[in-house]
C-alpha positions in Angstrom: -21.3 -16.4 61.9 -22.9 -18.3 64.7 -20.9 -21.4 64.3 -18.8 -23.2 66.9 -15.1 -23.5 66.1 -12.7 -25.9 67.7 -8.9 -25.7 67.3 -7.3 -29.1 67.8 -3.6 -29.3 68.7 -2.0 -32.7 69.1 1.2 -32.4 71.1 4.1 -34.6 72.2 7.0 -32.8 73.9 6.3 -29.3 72.6 7.1 -27.2 75.7 9.1 -24.7 73.6 6.2 -23.8 71.2 2.8 -25.0 72.5 2.1 -21.9 74.6 2.8 -19.5 71.7 0.7 -21.7 69.4 -2.2 -21.5 71.8 -1.9 -17.8 72.4 -1.7 -17.1 68.7 -4.9 -19.0 67.9 -6.7 -17.5 70.9 -5.8 -14.0 69.5 -7.1 -14.9 66.0 -10.2 -16.9 67.2 -11.2 -15.6 70.6 -14.6 -17.3 70.3 -13.1 -20.7 69.6 -12.3 -23.6 72.0 -8.6 -24.4 71.9 -7.9 -28.1 72.7 -4.4 -29.5 73.4 -4.2 -33.2 73.5 -1.1 -34.3 75.3 0.3 -37.5 73.9 2.4 -38.8 76.9 4.8 -35.8 76.9 7.7 -36.1 79.3 8.2 -32.3 79.5 6.0 -29.4 80.6 3.8 -29.3 77.4 0.5 -29.9 79.3 1.1 -27.4 82.0 2.2 -24.6 79.6 -0.7 -25.3 77.3 -3.2 -25.0 80.2 -1.5 -21.8 81.5 -1.8 -20.3 78.0 -5.6 -20.9 78.1 -6.0 -24.2 76.3 -8.4 -27.0 77.3 -5.9 -29.8 78.0 -6.7 -33.5 77.6 -4.6 -36.6 77.5 -4.4 -39.4 74.9 -2.3 -42.4 76.2 -2.1 -44.3 73.0 1.0 -43.1 71.3 0.9 -41.6 67.8 -0.7 -38.6 66.0 -3.4 -40.8 64.4 -4.5 -42.1 67.8 -4.7 -38.5 69.0 -6.7 -37.3 66.0 -9.1 -40.3 66.4 -9.9 -39.4 70.0 -10.2 -35.7 69.1 -12.7 -36.4 66.3 -14.8 -38.6 68.7 -14.8 -36.4 71.7 -15.1 -32.8 70.4 -18.3 -31.2 69.2 -18.1 -28.2 66.8 -19.3 -27.0 63.4 -15.7 -26.4 62.1 -12.5 -28.0 63.2 -9.0 -26.5 62.8 -6.3 -29.1 63.1 -2.8 -27.7 63.5 0.5 -28.9 64.9 1.8 -27.5 68.2 5.3 -26.7 66.8 4.6 -23.0 65.8 5.4 -23.7 62.1 2.0 -22.7 60.9 0.8 -19.0 61.2 -2.4 -18.6 63.1 -3.2 -15.4 61.3 -3.9 -17.4 58.1 -6.6 -19.5 59.8 -9.4 -17.2 58.6 -8.9 -17.9 54.9 -8.8 -21.7 55.7 -12.0 -21.5 57.8 -14.1 -19.6 55.3 -14.8 -22.4 52.8 -16.0 -24.7 55.6 -18.1 -22.0 57.4 -20.0 -21.2 54.2 -20.4 -24.9 53.3 -18.2 -24.9 50.3 -15.7 -27.5 51.6 -15.5 -30.6 53.8 -11.7 -30.3 54.1 -9.5 -27.3 53.5 -5.8 -28.0 53.1 -3.1 -25.5 54.1 -0.8 -25.9 51.1 2.9 -25.3 52.1 4.4 -26.3 48.9 3.0 -24.2 46.1 4.6 -20.9 47.2 7.9 -22.6 48.1 8.1 -21.6 51.7 8.3 -25.2 53.0 11.3 -26.0 50.8 13.1 -22.8 51.7 12.5 -23.3 55.4 12.7 -27.1 55.9 16.3 -28.3 55.9 15.7 -32.0 56.6 17.1 -34.3 54.0 14.8 -36.3 51.7 11.6 -34.5 52.9 11.0 -32.9 49.6 11.5 -36.2 47.8 9.2 -38.0 50.2 6.5 -35.4 50.0 6.6 -35.4 46.2 6.6 -39.2 46.0 3.6 -39.7 48.3 1.7 -36.9 46.6 2.3 -38.3 43.1 1.4 -41.8 44.1 -1.9 -40.8 45.8 -2.9 -38.6 42.9 -2.2 -41.4 40.4 -3.8 -44.2 42.4 -6.9 -42.3 43.5 -7.3 -39.9 40.6 -6.6 -36.7 42.6 -4.9 -33.4 42.1 -3.8 -32.6 45.7 -0.7 -30.5 45.9 0.3 -30.9 49.6 -0.6 -34.3 51.2 1.5 -34.1 54.4 0.6 -30.7 55.7 -0.4 -30.4 59.4 -2.7 -27.4 58.9 -6.2 -28.3 57.9 -9.8 -27.3 58.5 -12.7 -29.8 58.5 -16.5 -29.7 58.4 -18.4 -31.5 61.1 -19.6 -34.0 58.5 -16.0 -35.0 57.7 -14.9 -35.3 61.3 -17.9 -37.4 62.4 -18.0 -39.7 59.4 -14.4 -40.5 58.7 -13.2 -43.9 60.1 -9.7 -43.2 61.5 -7.5 -46.3 61.3 -4.0 -44.8 61.4 -1.9 -44.7 64.5 0.8 -42.3 63.6 1.9 -39.8 61.0 0.0 -41.8 58.3 -3.1 -39.9 59.3 -2.6 -37.1 56.7 -2.4 -39.7 54.0 -5.5 -41.5 55.2 -7.6 -38.2 55.5 -6.6 -37.3 51.9 -7.5 -40.7 50.4 -10.8 -40.7 52.3 -11.8 -37.4 50.8 -10.9 -38.5 47.3 -12.7 -41.9 47.6 -15.9 -40.3 49.0 -15.7 -37.4 46.5 -15.9 -34.8 49.2 -15.3 -31.1 48.6 -11.7 -30.3 49.1 -10.1 -26.9 48.8 -6.4 -26.1 48.9 -5.1 -22.7 49.8 -1.4 -21.6 49.9 -0.1 -20.9 53.4 3.2 -19.6 54.8 5.4 -22.2 56.5 8.2 -21.5 58.9 10.7 -23.9 60.4 10.8 -24.9 64.0 12.5 -22.5 66.4 16.0 -23.4 67.6 15.9 -26.2 70.2 12.6 -27.7 69.0 12.8 -31.0 67.2 10.4 -32.9 64.9 9.0 -36.2 66.1 8.8 -37.5 62.5 11.4 -40.0 61.6 12.1 -39.5 57.9 12.8 -43.2 57.1 10.7 -45.0 59.7 7.6 -42.9 59.3 8.1 -42.6 55.6 8.0 -46.4 55.4 4.8 -46.5 57.5 3.2 -44.0 55.2 4.0 -46.2 52.1 2.7 -49.3 53.9 -0.5 -47.4 54.8 -0.9 -46.2 51.2 -0.5 -49.8 50.0 -3.1 -50.9 52.5 -5.5 -48.1 51.5 -5.2 -49.1 47.8 -5.9 -52.7 48.7 -9.0 -51.7 50.7 -10.4 -49.1 48.4 -9.3 -50.5 45.0 -9.4 -54.3 45.7 -10.2 -55.4 42.1 -7.2 -53.5 40.6 -4.9 -54.5 43.4 -5.6 -58.2 43.0 -5.8 -58.0 39.2 -2.2 -56.7 39.1 -1.1 -59.7 41.2 -3.2 -62.0 39.0 -1.4 -60.7 35.9 2.1 -61.2 37.4 1.4 -64.8 38.5 -0.2 -65.6 35.2 2.7 -64.2 33.2 5.1 -66.4 35.3 2.9 -69.5 35.5 1.9 -69.9 31.8 5.6 -70.0 30.6 6.4 -72.5 33.3 3.5 -74.7 32.1 4.5 -74.4 28.5 8.1 -75.2 29.5 7.2 -78.5 31.1 7.3 -77.3 34.8 3.8 -78.4 35.4 3.5 -78.5 39.2 5.0 -75.0 39.7 3.1 -73.6 36.7 -0.3 -75.0 37.9 0.2 -73.6 41.4 0.9 -70.2 40.1 -2.0 -70.2 37.6 -4.5 -71.5 40.2 -3.3 -68.9 42.7 -3.8 -66.2 40.1 -7.4 -67.4 39.4 -8.1 -67.5 43.2 -6.7 -64.0 43.8 -8.7 -62.6 40.8 -11.9 -64.1 42.3 -11.0 -62.7 45.7 -10.6 -59.2 44.1 -14.0 -59.4 42.4 -15.7 -60.4 45.7 -13.9 -57.8 47.8 -14.6 -55.1 45.2 -18.3 -55.9 45.5 -18.1 -55.7 49.3 -16.2 -52.4 49.1 -18.9 -50.9 46.8 -21.6 -51.9 49.2 -19.7 -50.4 52.1 -19.0 -47.2 50.3 -22.7 -47.0 49.4 -23.7 -47.3 53.0 -21.2 -44.6 54.0 -22.4 -42.4 51.2 -26.0 -42.7 52.6 -24.7 -41.9 56.1 -23.0 -38.7 54.7 -26.2 -37.7 52.8 -28.4 -38.4 55.9 -26.0 -36.4 58.1 -26.2 -33.5 55.6 -30.0 -33.5 55.5 -30.2 -33.6 59.4 -27.8 -30.7 60.0 
């Protein structure tokens, strides 16, 4: 098919694996442009990536989300493969991930590491299974989805997705944000099982289980507030009301009045913000439709 494919590899200190990752994808997709965005590495990541045949660029703002934002802005293609540079995702499986995007059946294809069990058998880091499952279940419940693998680093996107998604995350929260955006905008998402392998000896993950896990939860909280403002503020309204009314009835008038008035104000804020959100999503929907018609 006469469509331009770009492979996007964000990297920070991946000198042990980046060259192999680039060579593997060049072998599978010789017609594609392979981009490595070096995120302030202190080792030889950039030089080795260039030597392996990648187009190397630099992103000075630290964090995977910042790198992805710049990639999405700068690179022009019809289909985008986003993959980590740590050699944990097999390049030979890229063809099955690309196909739904190339035939216009999907805006995002997710490489699902979890369904076939390879991630849990290969990954030995404590609490990652718990964290993955918790984030997945929360997102599916809050945004009415059925996604199996939220945190995978192997995805393929349509041009429409890449050029229309507003990236706000700075770090590893980017996977959560991309998933929620696809659910909110009712984009076509396909999940396909892939094989996962752990990092080779001497290579270390840059993801901090607790610190980055907390950031993901805060991002999810923020996304729910932004995309579901009425429900978000209605829950706070109920809590304050359930506390404030008993205080009023018990004779604690000042405290009770403050809580009840705060509840009413927050409910009004939720209604107003929900209206603004609906108008914003309508505009974005029109942009998506216009983009589709002008392809």
